C-alpha positions as a Markdown table, in Angstrom:
| # | Residue | x | y | z |
|---|---|---|---|---|
| 1 | Met | 37.6 | -30.0 | 31.6 |
| 2 | Lys | 35.9 | -31.4 | 28.6 |
| 3 | Ile | 34.6 | -34.3 | 30.5 |
| 4 | Trp | 33.4 | -32.0 | 33.2 |
| 5 | Lys | 31.5 | -29.9 | 30.7 |
| 6 | Gln | 30.0 | -33.0 | 29.2 |
| 7 | Thr | 28.9 | -34.2 | 32.6 |
| 8 | Met | 27.3 | -30.9 | 33.4 |
| 9 | Trp | 25.5 | -30.8 | 30.2 |
| 10 | Leu | 24.1 | -34.2 | 30.7 |
| 11 | Ile | 23.1 | -33.3 | 34.3 |
| 12 | Gly | 21.3 | -30.3 | 33.0 |
| 13 | Leu | 19.6 | -32.2 | 30.2 |
| 14 | Ala | 18.4 | -34.7 | 32.7 |
| 15 | Ala | 17.2 | -32.0 | 35.1 |
| 16 | Leu | 14.9 | -30.7 | 32.2 |
| 17 | Ala | 13.8 | -34.2 | 31.1 |
| 18 | Met | 12.7 | -35.3 | 34.6 |
| 19 | Pro | 9.7 | -33.0 | 35.0 |
| 20 | Met | 8.5 | -34.0 | 31.6 |
| 21 | Leu | 8.9 | -37.7 | 32.3 |
| 22 | Phe | 7.1 | -37.3 | 35.6 |
| 23 | Ile | 4.1 | -35.6 | 34.0 |
| 24 | Trp | 4.0 | -38.3 | 31.3 |
| 25 | Trp | 4.1 | -41.0 | 33.9 |
| 26 | Gln | 1.3 | -39.3 | 36.0 |
| 27 | Ala | -0.8 | -38.7 | 33.0 |
| 28 | Arg | -0.6 | -42.2 | 31.5 |
| 29 | Asp | -3.7 | -44.5 | 31.4 |
| 30 | Ile | -3.4 | -47.4 | 33.8 |
| 31 | Glu | -5.0 | -50.8 | 33.5 |
| 32 | Trp | -6.5 | -52.9 | 36.4 |
| 33 | Lys | -7.4 | -56.5 | 35.9 |
| 34 | Trp | -9.0 | -59.0 | 38.3 |
| 35 | Glu | -11.5 | -61.9 | 38.4 |
| 36 | Glu | -14.8 | -62.4 | 40.2 |
| 37 | Glu | -17.1 | -65.2 | 41.1 |
| 38 | Thr | -20.6 | -63.7 | 40.5 |
| 39 | Leu | -23.5 | -65.1 | 42.3 |
| 40 | Leu | -26.8 | -64.8 | 40.1 |
| 41 | Glu | -30.3 | -64.5 | 41.6 |
| 42 | Ser | -31.0 | -68.1 | 40.7 |
| 43 | Gly | -28.0 | -69.3 | 42.8 |
| 44 | Glu | -25.9 | -70.0 | 39.7 |
| 45 | Lys | -22.2 | -68.9 | 40.1 |
| 46 | Ile | -20.2 | -67.7 | 37.2 |
| 47 | Arg | -16.6 | -66.6 | 36.8 |
| 48 | Ile | -16.0 | -63.3 | 35.1 |
| 49 | Gln | -13.1 | -61.3 | 34.1 |
| 50 | Arg | -13.1 | -57.6 | 34.8 |
| 51 | Lys | -10.8 | -54.9 | 33.5 |
| 52 | Glu | -10.7 | -51.1 | 34.0 |
| 53 | Ile | -8.5 | -48.7 | 32.0 |
| 54 | Arg | -8.4 | -45.5 | 34.1 |
| 55 | Lys | -7.6 | -42.0 | 32.9 |
| 56 | Ile | -6.9 | -38.8 | 34.7 |
| 57 | Val | -9.9 | -36.8 | 35.6 |
| 58 | Gly | -8.4 | -34.2 | 37.9 |
| 59 | Gly | -5.7 | -33.2 | 40.3 |
| 60 | Gly | -5.1 | -34.2 | 43.8 |
| 61 | Glu | -2.5 | -33.9 | 46.5 |
| 62 | Leu | 1.1 | -33.7 | 45.6 |
| 63 | Phe | 2.3 | -36.9 | 43.7 |
| 64 | Gln | -1.5 | -38.1 | 43.7 |
| 65 | Thr | -3.9 | -38.0 | 40.7 |
| 66 | Met | -7.6 | -38.5 | 40.6 |
| 67 | Arg | -8.5 | -41.2 | 37.9 |
| 68 | Gly | -11.8 | -42.1 | 36.3 |
| 69 | Ile | -12.9 | -45.1 | 34.3 |
| 70 | Lys | -12.0 | -44.5 | 30.7 |
| 71 | Glu | -13.3 | -48.0 | 29.9 |
| 72 | Gly | -14.6 | -50.8 | 32.2 |
| 73 | Ser | -15.4 | -54.3 | 30.9 |
| 74 | Ile | -16.8 | -57.6 | 31.9 |
| 75 | Lys | -16.1 | -60.9 | 30.0 |
| 76 | Phe | -17.1 | -64.4 | 30.6 |
| 77 | Ile | -18.5 | -67.5 | 28.8 |
| 78 | Asp | -22.3 | -68.1 | 29.1 |
| 79 | Lys | -22.6 | -71.7 | 30.3 |
| 80 | Thr | -25.9 | -72.2 | 28.7 |
| 81 | Ser | -25.0 | -71.0 | 25.1 |
| 82 | Gly | -21.2 | -71.6 | 25.3 |
| 83 | Lys | -20.9 | -68.1 | 23.7 |
| 84 | Lys | -18.4 | -65.4 | 25.0 |
| 85 | Val | -20.1 | -62.3 | 26.6 |
| 86 | Tyr | -18.5 | -59.0 | 26.5 |
| 87 | Trp | -19.8 | -55.7 | 28.0 |
| 88 | Ser | -17.9 | -52.4 | 28.2 |
| 89 | Ser | -18.8 | -48.8 | 29.4 |
| 90 | Thr | -17.5 | -45.8 | 31.2 |
| 91 | Leu | -20.1 | -46.4 | 33.9 |
| 92 | Val | -19.6 | -48.6 | 37.1 |
| 93 | Pro | -21.3 | -51.9 | 36.7 |
| 94 | Ile | -23.3 | -52.9 | 39.8 |
| 95 | Ile | -25.3 | -55.9 | 38.9 |
| 96 | Leu | -24.9 | -58.7 | 36.4 |
| 97 | Glu | -27.8 | -61.0 | 35.9 |
| 98 | Arg | -29.3 | -63.4 | 33.4 |
| 99 | Gly | -32.2 | -61.7 | 31.3 |
| 100 | Lys | -35.6 | -62.9 | 30.6 |
| 101 | Gly | -37.3 | -63.6 | 27.3 |
| 102 | Lys | -35.3 | -62.1 | 24.4 |
| 103 | Ile | -32.9 | -60.5 | 26.9 |
| 104 | Gln | -30.0 | -62.8 | 27.4 |
| 105 | Trp | -28.0 | -60.8 | 30.0 |
| 106 | Ser | -28.5 | -57.5 | 31.8 |
| 107 | Val | -26.0 | -55.1 | 33.5 |
| 108 | Ile | -27.1 | -52.3 | 35.8 |
| 109 | Ala | -24.6 | -49.5 | 36.0 |
| 110 | Ser | -24.3 | -46.0 | 37.3 |
| 111 | Asn | -22.0 | -43.0 | 36.8 |
| 112 | Val | -19.3 | -41.5 | 39.0 |
| 113 | Trp | -18.7 | -38.3 | 36.9 |
| 114 | Cys | -21.4 | -36.1 | 35.6 |
| 115 | Glu | -19.9 | -36.2 | 32.0 |
| 116 | Asp | -20.9 | -39.9 | 32.0 |
| 117 | Phe | -24.3 | -39.1 | 33.5 |
| 118 | Ser | -25.0 | -36.6 | 30.6 |
| 119 | Lys | -23.6 | -39.0 | 28.1 |
| 120 | Tyr | -26.3 | -41.6 | 28.9 |
| 121 | Gly | -29.2 | -39.1 | 28.8 |
| 122 | Ser | -29.2 | -38.0 | 32.4 |
| 123 | Pro | -31.1 | -41.0 | 33.6 |
| 124 | Lys | -33.8 | -40.6 | 36.4 |
| 125 | Pro | -33.1 | -42.6 | 38.7 |
| 126 | Pro | -29.3 | -42.4 | 37.9 |
| 127 | Tyr | -29.0 | -46.1 | 36.7 |
| 128 | Val | -28.6 | -47.4 | 33.2 |
| 129 | Gln | -29.8 | -50.8 | 32.3 |
| 130 | Phe | -27.9 | -52.6 | 29.5 |
| 131 | Asp | -29.6 | -55.5 | 27.9 |
| 132 | Leu | -28.0 | -58.1 | 25.7 |
| 133 | Val | -30.4 | -58.9 | 22.9 |
| 134 | Asp | -29.3 | -60.8 | 19.7 |
| 135 | Glu | -25.6 | -60.4 | 20.6 |
| 136 | Gly | -25.9 | -56.7 | 20.8 |
| 137 | Trp | -26.2 | -54.3 | 23.8 |
| 138 | Ile | -29.1 | -51.9 | 24.1 |
| 139 | Tyr | -29.4 | -49.5 | 27.0 |
| 140 | His | -32.2 | -47.5 | 28.8 |
| 141 | Val | -33.2 | -46.2 | 32.2 |
| 142 | Val | -33.4 | -49.1 | 34.8 |
| 143 | Asp | -36.6 | -50.9 | 35.1 |
| 144 | Asn | -38.5 | -50.4 | 38.4 |
| 145 | Gly | -38.2 | -54.2 | 38.8 |
| 146 | Trp | -34.6 | -53.8 | 39.9 |
| 147 | His | -35.5 | -51.7 | 42.9 |
| 148 | Asp | -33.9 | -52.9 | 46.2 |
| 149 | Lys | -31.6 | -55.4 | 44.3 |
| 150 | Met | -28.2 | -55.7 | 45.8 |
| 151 | Ala | -25.0 | -55.4 | 44.0 |
| 152 | Asn | -23.3 | -58.7 | 43.0 |
| 153 | Leu | -20.2 | -57.1 | 41.5 |
| 154 | Leu | -17.3 | -55.5 | 43.3 |
| 155 | Ile | -17.9 | -51.6 | 43.2 |
| 156 | Ser | -15.5 | -50.0 | 45.7 |
| 157 | Glu | -12.5 | -48.4 | 43.8 |
| 158 | Lys | -10.4 | -48.8 | 46.9 |
| 159 | Glu | -11.1 | -52.5 | 47.2 |
| 160 | Ile | -10.6 | -53.0 | 43.4 |
| 161 | Lys | -7.2 | -51.4 | 43.7 |
| 162 | Lys | -6.4 | -53.8 | 46.6 |
| 163 | Asn | -7.3 | -56.9 | 44.6 |
| 164 | Ile | -5.8 | -56.2 | 41.1 |
| 165 | Gly | -4.7 | -59.5 | 39.7 |
| 166 | Lys | -6.7 | -61.5 | 42.3 |
| 167 | Phe | -9.8 | -63.7 | 42.2 |
| 168 | Leu | -12.6 | -62.8 | 44.5 |
| 169 | Thr | -15.4 | -65.2 | 45.6 |
| 170 | Ser | -19.1 | -64.1 | 45.6 |
| 171 | Ser | -19.1 | -64.4 | 49.5 |
| 172 | Glu | -16.0 | -62.0 | 49.5 |
| 173 | Ile | -17.7 | -59.6 | 47.3 |
| 174 | Lys | -20.8 | -59.6 | 49.3 |
| 175 | Asp | -18.9 | -58.9 | 52.5 |
| 176 | Ile | -16.8 | -56.1 | 50.9 |
| 177 | Asn | -20.0 | -54.5 | 49.4 |
| 178 | Glu | -21.8 | -54.7 | 52.8 |
| 179 | Ala | -18.9 | -53.2 | 54.6 |
| 180 | Asn | -18.8 | -50.3 | 52.1 |
| 181 | Gly | -22.6 | -50.0 | 51.8 |
| 182 | Phe | -22.8 | -46.7 | 53.9 |
| 183 | Ala | -20.3 | -44.9 | 51.9 |
| 184 | His | -21.3 | -46.2 | 48.6 |
| 185 | Arg | -25.1 | -46.8 | 49.1 |
| 186 | Arg | -26.0 | -45.9 | 45.5 |
| 187 | Tyr | -23.7 | -48.5 | 44.1 |
| 188 | Thr | -24.5 | -51.3 | 46.5 |
| 189 | Ile | -28.3 | -51.4 | 46.3 |
| 190 | Ile | -30.6 | -50.1 | 43.4 |
| 191 | Asp | -32.9 | -47.3 | 44.7 |
| 192 | Val | -35.4 | -46.0 | 42.0 |
| 193 | Asn | -35.9 | -42.9 | 44.3 |
| 194 | Glu | -32.2 | -42.0 | 44.1 |
| 195 | Ile | -31.3 | -38.5 | 42.8 |
| 196 | Ser | -28.0 | -38.1 | 41.1 |
| 197 | Asn | -25.6 | -35.5 | 42.5 |
| 198 | Cys | -25.3 | -34.1 | 39.0 |
| 199 | Glu | -29.1 | -32.9 | 39.2 |
| 200 | Lys | -28.8 | -31.3 | 42.7 |
């Protein structure tokens, strides 16, 4: 009888703990890592490491959770200077390119969530340009010179999830981005006439 009571007590305790463990498991941040070969405008190819830490941003269907970027990062070695380059933000990086003049590198990025749109000053058009100057990043609304430039970074969340832990060539990224261009046009080509959904 004593053993039976102890067993039932343990079963009851487990029944109480399981929902809490499930909530904790669903609410945890998750980390996605992968590598890309990035084709620059000059024809140069560089190998970069990408990482996204994803957080819960809303509910979904049963046992599904919507996640947004808590922090996304790009890391690589500049072949010219030999220095490590590191960029991070809550935005979706679209283009990585060598800069001109004092600008060493530029990243063009855009938001998914309106919270991030506001965080960066509600840019019009909805693209933020990050410029690496003197080993520090500065950001501002994208220059008009980027108009019609195509993405050279992987931008589809679905495709990123499928390629966690993998290395993608620049031609594979180009094919994936072109295939997803209709659904993700704002992220596959820079359009200075684009209007954010957060403004509509």
